[in-house]
C-alpha positions as CSV (number, residue, x, y, z in Angstrom):
1,M,18.3,-14.3,-15.1
2,S,17.9,-18.6,-14.8
3,A,19.3,-20.5,-13.9
4,R,19.1,-21.7,-17.1
5,D,20.4,-18.8,-18.7
6,E,23.3,-18.3,-16.4
7,A,24.6,-21.6,-17.3
8,L,25.0,-20.7,-21.2
9,A,26.1,-17.7,-20.3
10,R,28.7,-18.8,-18.1
11,I,29.5,-21.9,-20.9
12,A,29.3,-19.1,-23.7
13,E,32.7,-17.3,-21.6
14,L,34.6,-20.3,-21.2
15,A,34.5,-20.7,-25.0
16,E,35.4,-17.3,-25.5
17,Q,37.8,-17.8,-23.3
18,H,39.6,-21.6,-24.5
19,G,39.1,-20.7,-28.0
20,L,36.3,-23.0,-28.8
21,T,34.5,-22.8,-31.2
22,P,30.8,-24.2,-31.8
23,D,31.8,-26.7,-33.7
24,E,33.3,-28.6,-30.7
25,V,31.3,-27.2,-28.0
26,R,28.9,-29.3,-30.1
27,D,30.6,-32.3,-30.3
28,A,32.0,-32.2,-27.5
29,L,28.4,-32.1,-25.3
30,A,27.6,-35.1,-28.0
31,R,30.6,-37.8,-26.3
32,R,29.6,-37.0,-22.9
33,G,25.4,-37.4,-24.1
34,A,22.3,-36.6,-22.7
35,A,22.4,-34.9,-18.5
36,P,20.2,-37.3,-17.2
37,P,17.3,-34.1,-15.8
38,A,18.1,-32.6,-12.9
39,P,14.7,-33.9,-10.4
40,R,11.6,-31.6,-8.7
41,P,11.3,-31.2,-6.1
42,P,8.1,-33.2,-4.2
43,R,5.1,-31.1,-4.7
44,T,3.7,-30.2,-1.2
45,A,1.1,-32.7,-1.4
46,V,-3.1,-31.2,-1.3
47,L,-4.8,-33.1,1.4
48,P,-2.6,-31.8,4.4
49,R,-3.2,-28.7,3.0
50,V,-7.0,-28.8,2.5
51,A,-7.1,-30.9,6.1
52,A,-4.7,-28.1,7.9
53,W,-7.3,-25.1,6.6
54,L,-10.9,-27.4,7.2
55,G,-9.6,-28.0,10.7
56,G,-8.9,-24.5,11.5
57,S,-11.8,-23.0,9.7
58,L,-13.4,-25.2,12.1
59,V,-12.3,-24.7,15.0
60,L,-12.4,-20.9,14.5
61,A,-16.6,-21.7,13.7
62,G,-15.9,-24.2,16.8
63,V,-14.8,-21.2,19.1
64,C,-17.6,-19.0,17.7
65,V,-19.7,-20.8,18.1
66,L,-18.5,-21.9,22.3
67,I,-18.6,-18.2,23.3
68,G,-21.6,-17.2,21.2
69,M,-23.4,-19.9,23.7
70,L,-21.9,-19.6,26.3
71,W,-20.8,-15.0,26.4
72,G,-24.3,-14.3,28.7
73,D,-23.6,-16.6,31.1
74,L,-19.8,-15.6,31.8
75,G,-18.3,-12.9,33.5
76,F,-15.3,-10.4,32.7
77,A,-12.4,-13.1,34.0
78,E,-13.8,-15.3,31.9
79,R,-14.6,-13.7,29.0
80,V,-10.8,-12.7,28.6
81,L,-9.5,-15.5,29.7
82,I,-11.9,-17.4,26.4
83,T,-11.2,-14.9,24.1
84,L,-7.5,-13.8,24.7
85,G,-6.5,-16.6,26.2
86,T,-6.9,-18.3,23.5
87,G,-5.8,-16.7,21.0
88,L,-2.6,-16.6,23.6
89,V,-2.9,-20.7,23.4
90,A,-3.0,-19.9,19.4
91,L,-0.6,-17.6,18.8
92,V,2.1,-20.5,21.2
93,L,1.0,-22.6,19.4
94,A,1.8,-21.3,15.8
95,Y,5.3,-20.5,16.8
96,M,6.2,-24.2,18.0
97,A,4.6,-25.5,14.6
98,S,6.4,-23.3,12.9
99,L,9.5,-25.1,14.2
100,E,8.7,-28.4,12.8
101,P,8.6,-29.0,9.5
102,R,5.5,-31.3,9.8
103,R,3.7,-29.2,11.8
104,E,4.1,-25.9,9.2
105,R,0.7,-26.4,7.5
106,L,-1.3,-25.6,11.4
107,V,1.1,-21.4,10.9
108,T,-1.4,-20.1,10.0
109,P,-4.7,-21.5,11.0
110,L,-3.9,-21.0,14.3
111,Y,-2.0,-17.9,13.8
112,L,-4.9,-16.4,12.2
113,I,-7.0,-18.2,15.0
114,A,-5.3,-15.8,17.5
115,A,-5.5,-11.8,15.4
116,L,-9.1,-12.3,15.8
117,T,-9.5,-13.7,19.6
118,Q,-7.0,-11.6,20.4
119,P,-8.3,-8.3,19.9
120,I,-11.8,-8.6,21.4
121,G,-10.1,-9.9,24.9
122,M,-7.9,-7.0,24.1
123,A,-10.8,-4.9,23.8
124,L,-13.4,-5.9,27.5
125,I,-9.6,-5.1,29.7
126,L,-10.4,-1.7,27.8
127,D,-13.5,-0.9,28.8
128,R,-13.3,-2.6,32.1
129,F,-10.3,-0.9,33.5
130,S,-9.8,2.9,31.1
131,T,-11.1,5.6,32.7
132,G,-11.5,7.9,29.3
133,R,-14.3,6.7,26.6
134,D,-11.8,7.6,23.8
135,E,-12.8,4.9,21.2
136,A,-9.9,6.3,19.3
137,L,-7.1,5.5,22.0
138,G,-8.4,2.4,22.5
139,A,-8.3,0.8,18.9
140,L,-4.8,2.6,18.3
141,A,-3.9,0.3,21.3
142,V,-5.5,-2.1,20.9
143,A,-5.1,-2.2,17.1
144,G,-0.9,-0.8,17.4
145,V,0.3,-3.9,20.1
146,M,-1.4,-6.9,17.6
147,A,0.2,-5.0,14.6
148,A,4.2,-4.9,16.8
149,Q,2.7,-8.8,17.7
150,G,3.0,-9.8,13.3
151,A,5.8,-8.0,13.4
152,L,7.7,-9.9,15.6
153,F,5.9,-13.4,14.3
154,S,6.5,-12.6,10.9
155,A,10.7,-12.1,11.8
156,R,9.9,-15.7,13.0
157,V,8.0,-17.8,10.7
158,R,8.4,-16.2,7.5
159,R,4.8,-16.2,6.4
160,S,1.8,-14.1,3.6
161,S,-1.1,-14.3,5.8
162,V,1.6,-13.2,9.0
163,V,2.3,-10.0,6.3
164,F,-1.8,-9.8,5.7
165,V,-3.2,-9.4,9.2
166,T,0.0,-7.2,10.3
167,L,-0.2,-4.8,7.3
168,A,-4.5,-4.3,7.9
169,F,-4.1,-3.9,11.9
170,G,-1.1,-1.2,10.8
171,A,-3.8,0.4,9.2
172,V,-5.7,0.4,11.7
173,A,-3.0,1.9,14.4
174,L,-2.4,4.7,12.2
175,S,-6.1,5.9,11.4
176,A,-6.4,5.8,15.3
177,A,-3.3,8.1,16.0
178,L,-4.2,10.5,12.9
179,A,-7.7,10.1,15.0
180,L,-5.8,11.5,17.8
181,V,-4.8,14.7,16.8
182,D,-8.4,15.5,15.1
183,V,-6.9,15.1,11.5
184,D,-10.2,14.4,9.3
185,E,-11.6,11.7,7.9
186,E,-11.2,12.1,4.0
187,F,-7.1,13.3,4.9
188,N,-6.8,10.2,7.7
189,A,-7.6,7.5,4.8
190,T,-5.4,9.5,2.0
191,V,-2.6,9.1,4.8
192,V,-2.9,5.7,5.3
193,G,-4.1,4.5,1.8
194,V,-1.0,6.8,0.3
195,A,1.2,4.4,3.8
196,L,-0.6,1.3,2.4
197,F,0.8,1.5,-0.9
198,L,4.4,2.5,-1.1
199,V,4.1,-0.8,2.3
200,T,3.1,-2.4,-1.0
201,W,5.3,-1.2,-3.0
202,G,7.9,-2.5,-0.9
203,L,7.3,-6.5,-1.2
204,T,6.7,-6.7,-4.7
205,R,10.7,-8.5,-4.2
206,T,10.3,-10.4,-1.6
207,P,8.3,-13.2,-1.3
208,Y,5.7,-11.6,0.4
209,E,5.1,-10.7,-2.9
210,P,1.6,-13.0,-3.5
211,I,-0.6,-10.6,-1.7
212,T,0.5,-7.4,-3.1
213,P,-2.9,-7.8,-5.4
214,F,-5.7,-6.8,-2.4
215,W,-3.4,-3.9,-1.3
216,F,-3.0,-2.2,-4.5
217,G,-6.1,-2.3,-5.2
218,T,-7.3,-1.6,-1.0
219,S,-5.2,1.1,-0.8
220,A,-5.7,2.4,-4.3
221,S,-10.0,2.7,-3.4
222,I,-8.9,4.2,-0.9
223,V,-6.9,7.2,-1.7
224,L,-9.7,7.3,-4.6
225,L,-12.6,7.5,-2.5
226,A,-10.5,9.6,0.1
227,W,-9.7,12.3,-3.3
228,F,-13.7,12.6,-4.3
229,A,-15.3,13.0,-0.8
230,M,-12.6,16.2,0.2
231,T,-12.8,17.9,-3.8
232,R,-16.1,16.9,-4.8
233,K,-18.2,20.2,-5.6
234,G,-15.4,21.6,-5.8
235,L,-11.7,23.3,-7.5
236,G,-9.8,20.4,-7.0
237,E,-12.8,17.6,-8.5
238,F,-10.9,17.9,-11.5
239,G,-7.4,16.5,-10.0
240,G,-9.4,13.3,-10.1
241,V,-9.2,12.7,-13.5
242,V,-5.0,13.7,-12.5
243,L,-4.8,10.6,-9.6
244,I,-6.9,8.2,-11.9
245,A,-4.2,9.1,-14.4
246,V,-1.0,8.3,-11.5
247,C,-3.4,5.1,-10.7
248,I,-3.3,4.0,-14.4
249,W,0.4,4.6,-14.9
250,L,1.4,3.2,-11.6
251,S,-0.4,-0.4,-12.8
252,T,1.5,-0.3,-16.2
253,V,4.8,0.7,-13.3
254,L,4.0,-2.6,-10.8
255,R,3.0,-4.6,-13.9
256,S,0.0,-4.9,-11.7
257,R,-3.9,-5.8,-13.2
258,T,-5.6,-4.7,-9.7
259,L,-4.4,-1.3,-10.3
260,L,-5.0,-0.9,-13.8
261,A,-9.1,-2.4,-12.8
262,V,-9.6,-0.1,-9.6
263,G,-8.2,3.2,-11.7
264,T,-10.5,1.5,-15.2
265,L,-12.7,1.3,-12.7
266,A,-12.8,4.9,-10.8
267,L,-13.0,6.7,-14.7
268,V,-15.7,5.2,-15.2
269,I,-17.3,6.3,-12.2
270,Y,-15.4,9.7,-12.3
271,V,-16.8,10.1,-15.4
272,G,-20.5,9.2,-14.7
273,D,-20.3,11.7,-12.0
274,L,-19.5,14.8,-14.0
275,S,-21.4,14.1,-17.2
276,G,-24.4,13.8,-15.0
277,R,-23.8,16.6,-12.9
278,Y,-22.4,19.2,-15.0
279,F,-23.3,17.4,-18.4
280,V,-27.0,15.9,-18.1
281,D,-28.7,18.4,-20.7
282,S,-25.8,18.7,-23.2
283,I,-25.7,16.2,-26.0
284,G,-22.2,17.3,-27.3
285,W,-20.4,15.7,-23.8
286,P,-21.4,11.8,-25.0
287,I,-19.7,12.8,-28.2
288,V,-16.9,14.4,-26.8
289,L,-16.7,11.5,-24.5
290,I,-16.6,8.7,-27.4
291,G,-14.5,10.7,-29.9
292,L,-11.5,11.4,-27.3
293,G,-11.9,7.9,-25.8
294,A,-11.0,6.4,-30.1
295,L,-8.5,9.0,-30.2
296,L,-6.8,7.6,-27.1
297,M,-7.4,3.5,-28.4
298,G,-5.9,4.6,-31.6
299,A,-2.7,6.9,-29.8
300,G,-2.6,3.5,-28.2
301,T,-2.5,0.9,-31.0
302,A,0.1,2.6,-32.9
303,A,2.2,3.4,-29.1
304,V,2.0,-0.8,-29.0
305,R,2.6,-1.1,-33.1
306,L,6.1,0.9,-33.6
307,H,7.1,-0.7,-29.8
308,R,6.8,-3.5,-31.9
309,R,8.5,-2.8,-35.1
310,Y,11.0,0.4,-34.2
311,I,11.3,-0.7,-30.1
312,K,11.3,-4.3,-29.3
313,P,13.2,-5.4,-32.0
314,A,16.6,-3.1,-31.1
315,A,16.1,-3.7,-27.3
């Protein structure tokens, strides 16, 4: 309920308590005169935001070009300093910028620089001093540290961009942890996709809601692709229809166009793949699909009409 609706409800409650009629309330408002509209908060200037993003992009591009030009001539300590050191400095600057409202627009570009450069330095250190060559363990160490850092940083700055990056590192860390215990790739992807989906679902009613469409689409795609890879040419592949139906149903529950698009595209790909493998020479199969599709569209239209005519007015 908006503030305006709450105010109207409060006025109605007061009028009922004191026995006031609508005409008396209208006359009182007329005598009082129209109240001046509340001043709108000033909009944040677009130019400073654009300048901050462009500046951060140029700084990141400059750092990448510098690293690329000098990489072959740098020793181990210098490589770590120019990657991990730059990332740590950018992280500190991002935190300092978050403390001053005038410089808050610099937080996201600086944090992205930190998130892109620190993992390189960590990987260099692990490659130099680790005794084993387990890539999953190294990925878990790097992604785990970055995910923990992002969680702590987001608790202070509360930015969608920080939560976005933290989710990415968290997904990599979870996948690496599952790989360490020899979980199959498809099941690994399924667990990661479901975990991402549940976390994204939890973010729908928070200030971080703007990042949920991307992660809804990503997590649903991961789960569907993993399921198809696990069950293709097996009895379980027909369960893909149920999974797609669940995806489309969740898109209505969560009001997510991204989930609807992913589910629809998955259904088209699934039916096309199934037709190519089992019904390539059967003329009856496409006719059945056309009839089933027309039936579903008709049922959907009828449901909408019933809702508008009988359900919506009674709500």
